[in-house]
Structure formats: structure tokens, C-alpha cells
C-alpha positions as CSV (number, residue, x, y, z in Angstrom):
1,X,-32.5,-9.7,17.8
2,X,-30.4,-8.6,20.7
3,X,-29.2,-12.2,21.2
4,X,-28.3,-12.5,17.5
5,X,-26.4,-9.2,17.6
6,X,-24.5,-10.3,20.8
7,X,-23.4,-13.6,19.1
8,X,-22.4,-11.8,15.9
9,X,-20.3,-9.2,17.9
10,X,-18.6,-12.0,19.9
11,X,-17.7,-13.8,16.6
12,X,-16.4,-10.7,15.1
13,X,-14.2,-9.9,18.1
14,X,-12.9,-13.6,18.3
15,X,-11.8,-13.6,14.7
16,X,-10.2,-10.2,15.0
17,X,-7.8,-11.8,17.5
18,X,-7.5,-15.1,15.8
19,X,-3.9,-15.6,14.5
20,X,-4.9,-18.3,12.0
21,X,-7.5,-15.9,10.5
22,X,-4.9,-13.2,10.1
23,X,-2.5,-15.6,8.4
24,X,-5.3,-16.6,6.0
25,X,-6.1,-13.0,5.1
26,X,-2.4,-12.2,4.7
27,X,-2.0,-15.2,2.4
28,X,-5.0,-14.2,0.2
29,X,-3.6,-10.7,0.0
30,X,-0.2,-11.9,-0.9
31,X,-1.3,-14.3,-3.7
32,X,-3.4,-11.5,-5.1
33,X,-0.5,-9.2,-5.3
34,X,1.7,-11.9,-6.8
35,X,-0.9,-12.7,-9.4
36,X,-1.0,-9.0,-10.5
37,X,2.8,-8.9,-10.7
38,X,2.9,-12.1,-12.8
39,X,0.2,-10.8,-15.1
40,X,2.0,-7.5,-15.5
41,X,5.3,-9.3,-16.2
42,X,3.6,-11.4,-18.8
43,X,2.2,-8.3,-20.6
44,X,5.6,-6.6,-20.6
45,X,7.1,-9.8,-22.2
46,X,4.4,-9.7,-24.9
47,X,5.1,-6.0,-25.5
48,X,8.8,-6.6,-25.8
49,X,8.2,-9.5,-28.2
50,X,5.9,-7.2,-30.2
51,X,8.5,-4.4,-30.4
52,X,11.1,-6.8,-31.6
53,X,8.7,-8.1,-34.2
54,X,7.9,-4.6,-35.4
55,X,11.6,-3.8,-35.6
56,X,12.2,-6.9,-37.7
57,X,9.4,-5.9,-40.0
58,X,10.8,-2.4,-40.4
59,X,14.3,-3.9,-41.2
60,X,12.7,-6.1,-43.8
61,X,11.0,-3.1,-45.4
62,X,7.4,-4.3,-44.6
63,X,4.9,-1.6,-44.2
64,X,2.1,-3.6,-42.6
65,X,2.4,-3.5,-38.8
66,X,0.1,-5.6,-36.6
67,X,-1.9,-4.0,-33.7
68,X,0.1,-3.7,-30.5
69,X,-1.0,-5.7,-27.5
70,X,-3.3,-3.7,-25.1
71,X,-3.2,-3.6,-21.4
72,X,-6.6,-4.0,-19.8
73,X,-5.9,-3.3,-16.1
74,X,-8.6,-5.4,-14.6
75,X,-7.5,-8.5,-16.5
76,X,-4.5,-8.6,-14.2
77,X,-6.8,-9.7,-11.4
78,X,-7.5,-13.1,-13.1
79,X,-5.1,-15.0,-10.9
80,X,-6.5,-13.4,-7.7
81,X,-10.1,-14.3,-8.7
82,X,-9.0,-17.9,-9.4
83,X,-7.2,-18.2,-6.0
84,X,-10.2,-16.8,-4.2
85,X,-12.8,-19.0,-5.8
86,X,-10.7,-22.1,-4.7
87,X,-8.8,-21.1,-1.6
88,X,-11.3,-18.5,-0.5
89,X,-14.1,-21.1,-0.5
90,X,-11.9,-23.5,1.5
91,X,-11.0,-20.9,4.1
92,X,-14.7,-20.0,4.4
93,X,-15.5,-23.6,5.1
94,X,-12.8,-23.9,7.7
95,X,-14.1,-20.7,9.4
96,X,-17.7,-21.9,9.3
97,X,-16.7,-25.2,10.8
98,X,-14.5,-23.6,13.4
99,X,-17.1,-21.2,14.7
100,X,-19.3,-24.1,15.8
101,X,-16.5,-26.5,16.8
102,X,-14.8,-24.0,19.1
103,X,-18.0,-23.6,21.2
104,X,-18.2,-27.3,21.7
105,X,-14.5,-27.8,22.5
106,X,-14.5,-24.9,25.0
107,X,-17.7,-26.0,26.7
108,X,-19.3,-22.6,26.1
109,X,-22.1,-24.1,24.0
110,X,-24.0,-25.6,26.9
111,X,-23.7,-22.3,28.8
112,X,-25.2,-20.5,25.8
113,X,-28.0,-22.9,25.4
114,X,-28.9,-22.8,29.1
115,X,-30.0,-19.2,28.6
116,X,-33.4,-18.1,27.1
117,X,-32.1,-17.2,23.7
118,X,-34.1,-17.0,20.5
119,X,-34.4,-19.9,18.0
120,X,-32.0,-18.5,15.4
121,X,-29.7,-16.6,17.7
122,X,-26.8,-19.0,17.5
123,X,-26.8,-19.7,13.7
124,X,-27.9,-16.2,12.8
125,X,-25.3,-14.6,15.0
126,X,-22.5,-16.8,13.8
127,X,-23.3,-16.3,10.1
128,X,-23.9,-12.5,10.6
129,X,-20.5,-12.2,12.4
130,X,-18.7,-14.1,9.8
131,X,-20.5,-12.2,7.0
132,X,-19.3,-8.9,8.6
133,X,-15.8,-10.3,8.7
134,X,-15.9,-11.4,5.1
135,X,-17.2,-8.0,4.1
136,X,-14.1,-6.4,5.7
137,X,-11.9,-9.0,3.9
138,X,-13.4,-8.3,0.5
139,X,-13.1,-4.5,1.0
140,X,-9.4,-5.0,2.0
141,X,-8.7,-7.3,-1.0
142,X,-10.5,-5.0,-3.4
143,X,-8.5,-2.0,-2.2
144,X,-5.2,-3.9,-2.4
145,X,-6.1,-5.2,-5.8
146,X,-6.8,-1.7,-7.1
147,X,-3.6,-0.3,-5.7
148,X,-1.6,-3.3,-7.1
149,X,-3.1,-2.8,-10.6
150,X,-2.1,0.8,-10.6
151,X,1.4,0.5,-9.0
152,X,2.6,-3.0,-9.9
153,X,0.6,-3.4,-13.1
154,X,1.1,0.2,-14.3
155,X,-2.6,0.3,-15.4
156,X,-4.9,3.3,-15.4
157,X,-8.1,2.6,-13.5
158,X,-11.1,4.6,-14.6
159,X,-14.4,5.2,-12.9
160,X,-16.0,2.5,-14.9
161,X,-13.3,0.1,-13.8
162,X,-14.0,0.9,-10.2
163,X,-17.7,0.2,-10.8
164,X,-16.8,-3.2,-12.3
165,X,-14.6,-3.9,-9.3
166,X,-17.4,-2.9,-6.9
167,X,-19.9,-5.3,-8.5
168,X,-17.4,-8.1,-8.5
169,X,-16.6,-7.4,-4.8
170,X,-20.3,-7.7,-4.0
171,X,-20.6,-11.2,-5.5
172,X,-17.3,-12.1,-4.1
173,X,-18.8,-11.5,-0.6
174,X,-21.9,-13.5,-1.5
175,X,-19.7,-16.4,-2.6
176,X,-17.7,-16.5,0.6
177,X,-20.9,-16.2,2.8
178,X,-22.4,-19.1,0.9
179,X,-19.6,-21.5,1.8
180,X,-19.4,-20.2,5.4
181,X,-23.1,-20.6,6.0
182,X,-23.1,-24.1,4.4
183,X,-20.2,-25.2,6.7
184,X,-22.1,-23.8,9.8
185,X,-25.2,-25.8,8.8
186,X,-23.4,-29.0,8.0
187,X,-21.2,-28.9,11.2
188,X,-24.3,-28.3,13.4
189,X,-26.3,-31.0,11.7
190,X,-23.6,-33.7,12.0
191,X,-23.4,-35.9,15.1
192,X,-19.6,-35.7,14.9
193,X,-17.7,-32.5,14.3
194,X,-15.3,-34.3,12.0
195,X,-18.3,-35.6,9.9
196,X,-19.6,-32.1,9.3
197,X,-16.1,-30.9,8.2
198,X,-15.6,-33.9,5.9
199,X,-19.0,-33.5,4.2
200,X,-18.3,-29.8,3.6
201,X,-14.9,-30.6,2.1
202,X,-16.4,-33.2,-0.1
203,X,-18.9,-30.6,-1.4
204,X,-16.1,-28.2,-1.9
205,X,-14.0,-30.7,-3.8
206,X,-16.9,-31.7,-6.1
207,X,-18.3,-28.3,-6.9
208,X,-15.1,-26.2,-6.8
209,X,-12.5,-28.5,-8.3
210,X,-14.0,-31.6,-10.0
211,X,-17.1,-30.4,-11.8
212,X,-15.6,-27.2,-13.2
213,X,-12.5,-29.1,-14.3
214,X,-14.6,-31.7,-16.1
215,X,-16.4,-28.9,-17.9
216,X,-13.2,-27.1,-18.9
217,X,-11.7,-30.3,-20.2
218,X,-14.7,-31.0,-22.3
219,X,-14.4,-27.6,-23.9
220,X,-12.1,-28.1,-27.0
221,X,-11.4,-24.4,-27.1
222,X,-9.6,-24.6,-23.8
223,X,-7.1,-27.2,-24.9
224,X,-5.0,-24.9,-27.1
225,X,-3.4,-21.6,-25.8
226,X,-5.4,-18.7,-27.2
227,X,-8.3,-21.0,-28.1
228,X,-8.7,-23.8,-30.7
229,X,-10.7,-21.8,-33.1
230,X,-8.3,-18.9,-33.0
231,X,-5.4,-21.3,-33.6
232,X,-7.2,-22.7,-36.6
233,X,-8.0,-19.1,-37.8
234,X,-11.8,-19.9,-37.8
235,X,-14.0,-16.8,-37.9
236,X,-16.5,-16.1,-35.1
237,X,-19.5,-16.7,-37.4
238,X,-18.0,-20.0,-38.6
239,X,-17.2,-20.9,-35.0
240,X,-20.9,-20.7,-34.1
241,X,-21.7,-22.9,-37.0
242,X,-19.3,-25.5,-35.9
243,X,-20.6,-25.5,-32.4
244,X,-24.1,-25.8,-33.6
245,X,-23.2,-29.3,-34.9
246,X,-22.3,-30.3,-31.4
247,X,-25.2,-28.7,-29.6
248,X,-25.9,-31.8,-27.5
249,X,-22.3,-32.2,-26.3
250,X,-22.0,-28.5,-25.5
251,X,-25.3,-28.6,-23.6
252,X,-24.0,-31.4,-21.4
253,X,-20.6,-29.6,-20.9
254,X,-22.3,-26.3,-20.0
255,X,-24.8,-28.1,-17.8
256,X,-22.0,-29.6,-15.8
257,X,-20.3,-26.3,-15.4
258,X,-23.4,-24.3,-14.3
259,X,-24.2,-26.9,-11.7
260,X,-21.3,-25.5,-9.8
261,X,-21.7,-22.2,-7.9
262,X,-18.0,-21.6,-8.4
263,X,-18.5,-21.5,-12.1
264,X,-21.3,-19.0,-11.7
265,X,-19.0,-16.7,-9.7
266,X,-16.2,-17.2,-12.2
267,X,-18.3,-16.4,-15.2
268,X,-19.8,-13.3,-13.6
269,X,-16.5,-11.9,-12.2
270,X,-14.6,-12.7,-15.5
271,X,-17.2,-10.8,-17.4
272,X,-17.3,-7.7,-15.2
273,X,-13.5,-7.6,-15.0
274,X,-13.1,-7.9,-18.8
275,X,-11.2,-11.1,-18.4
276,X,-13.6,-12.7,-20.8
277,X,-12.7,-11.0,-24.1
278,X,-16.2,-10.6,-25.4
279,X,-17.2,-8.4,-22.4
280,X,-14.0,-6.3,-22.5
281,X,-14.9,-2.7,-23.3
282,X,-18.6,-3.3,-22.9
283,X,-20.6,-0.9,-20.7
284,X,-21.7,-2.1,-17.3
285,X,-25.5,-2.3,-18.2
286,X,-24.6,-4.6,-21.2
287,X,-22.5,-6.9,-19.1
288,X,-25.1,-6.9,-16.3
289,X,-27.8,-7.9,-18.7
290,X,-25.8,-10.8,-19.9
291,X,-24.7,-11.9,-16.4
292,X,-28.1,-11.4,-14.7
293,X,-28.9,-15.2,-14.6
294,X,-25.6,-15.9,-12.9
295,X,-26.2,-13.0,-10.4
296,X,-29.6,-14.3,-9.5
297,X,-28.4,-17.9,-9.1
298,X,-25.5,-16.8,-6.8
299,X,-27.8,-14.6,-4.7
300,X,-30.5,-17.2,-4.3
301,X,-27.9,-19.9,-3.5
302,X,-26.4,-17.7,-0.8
303,X,-29.8,-17.0,0.7
304,X,-30.6,-20.7,0.6
305,X,-27.3,-21.5,2.3
306,X,-28.0,-19.0,5.1
307,X,-31.5,-20.4,5.6
308,X,-30.1,-24.0,5.7
309,X,-27.7,-23.0,8.4
310,X,-30.5,-21.5,10.5
311,X,-32.8,-24.4,10.0
312,X,-30.1,-27.1,10.6
313,X,-28.8,-25.4,13.8
314,X,-31.2,-26.3,16.6
315,X,-30.8,-27.1,20.2
316,X,-31.2,-30.8,19.4
317,X,-28.6,-30.9,16.7
318,X,-26.1,-28.8,18.7
319,X,-26.5,-31.0,21.8
320,X,-25.9,-34.3,20.0
321,X,-23.2,-36.4,21.6
322,X,-19.9,-36.3,19.7
323,X,-17.2,-38.9,19.7
């Protein structure tokens, strides 16, 4: 345990001084702030359009006024979540790869392995150190996001909103740890460092970009702004009836989506932040009950990834000759 803690502490200190890591974190923070600003500007544009429409109705003598658009503060974080699920996963892979690669490039790996360290000290320490770093990053992003929603977005954040943010932050951390641990395991297992990185990037490409995009494309409701059913003015009860006629197709589409851990994280975060309209305004226990399968899958996947990194990282795999 002492060996593991020593490796974790070293990794934490190394990343704290790493210029590339600081650039990555600054970039994630910047795109989060920009996404909140864009979302707030879009809402203001909708509100201005609504006010002009109401003024036109009043001038025409029409007494029926449609409901005004509402600002749900946490919905402004949609862009930030989408950036994190794509770029955050990519950065996590790069850091996971780098933490093993740097030891081989510097020649410090042989020195480490020459000492009587425990079986899981290297992988466990690396993943633990990176997990601590990602925890700090998630806390920082959550704090900046909250401040941005209040100041830039002009939203009022309640205690319930903070609870939703805290739950989302926990699974955000699990999501990043999953990709980091996976990269550590694949890099350690590969005979060549480049092979480990390439395999990790192929997995990222498939499960973060390709599979979710296929699922979204197969969903006809995503092909029209605001939703196909809403555009056709089909009621919710009738919508379910229409979908029942295509149960097989929808099952395939949903199966593709849920095969991606990114989609699990997206559905869970969108639900708790109220980005998914049906969960907006719902209490946390109600949303939690609906999202429990996704929460379990994300947690189990992260634990499995950490175990994989520990099992794959052995003296034999680390000492393979690279070219």
C-alpha cells in the first residue's frame, strides 16, 4: 500500500507541473464557459422573438398569448457535457497513455521494477494518482460551470440544482477514470507504446463517436429541430403508439446506443441536468430511479476498467521490448 501511495503521489505531482495538462484543463474550462454563453445568448434570442410575437398579437387585438419560454439554468451546460464526453475521454486516454510511456522513455521504469514493490503498485498508483487529478478537475469544472450559469447565463441555481450538479459530477469523474484506466491497461499490454495508444484511440472512436452517431441518426425524432413528432403535432400518447409499430427497429437503435459507455453517461447527465425535457422539474429520487440502470452500468464499467489496468500491467508486459 505504501508503494501504491508513493506512485500515486509522484503521478499527482508530475501532472501538477505538466504544461500540457494545464493547457488541457484550461481548454475544457474555456469551452464550458463558451457553451454556457452560447446557450444564454440563444435563450435571450428566443425571449426577444417571443416578446415581438406577443407585441404583434396585441397589435392585432388577439387575446390569446402563448406561454413564454422558460430558462432552466442547468440546461445551459449541455454544450459543456457534450465537449467533455468527447474531448474529456480523449484527454483521459492521452494522460493514461502518457503516464506509462514517460516511464519507459525516461528509463525510470527499470529502476522502479528493480525494487521489491507490490504486484499492483505501478498500475494501482498510476490510476489512483490520475483519479485524484481528475477529481480535482471535475470539482474545478463544476465550480466554474455553476458560476457561469449564475453570472453569464443569468440563472438562479437552487439547492436541488446543486444536488443535480453534484450527482452529475460524480459520474463525470467515473467516466474520465474509465478511459484513463483503459488507456493505462492497453498501453502496458501492448508490445509497442504506439500500438497501445492506437488501440485506445480506435476504442474511443468507435464508442464515443461512431456508435452514438449511428444511434442518433437512426432516431427519426432527431432529424427535425425540436423533434419530428413535435413538428407533426403528434401527441405523446399517439407518439408511443407510432413507436410501438417500429419496436424492432427502435430496439436495434437503442441497443447500439447503450453499447457505448458514452451514451450511458450522456443519458444520465442529461436527465439530472434537466436537458432531457421529460426529467426537467422532476425530483432527484424520481430521476435517480429512472437512471439507476445507467448509473450501475457506468460504475461497473469503471471498476472493470480499473481491474483490467491492474491485471494487464505486470512486470512481464512492462518489460516487453519496444520498437
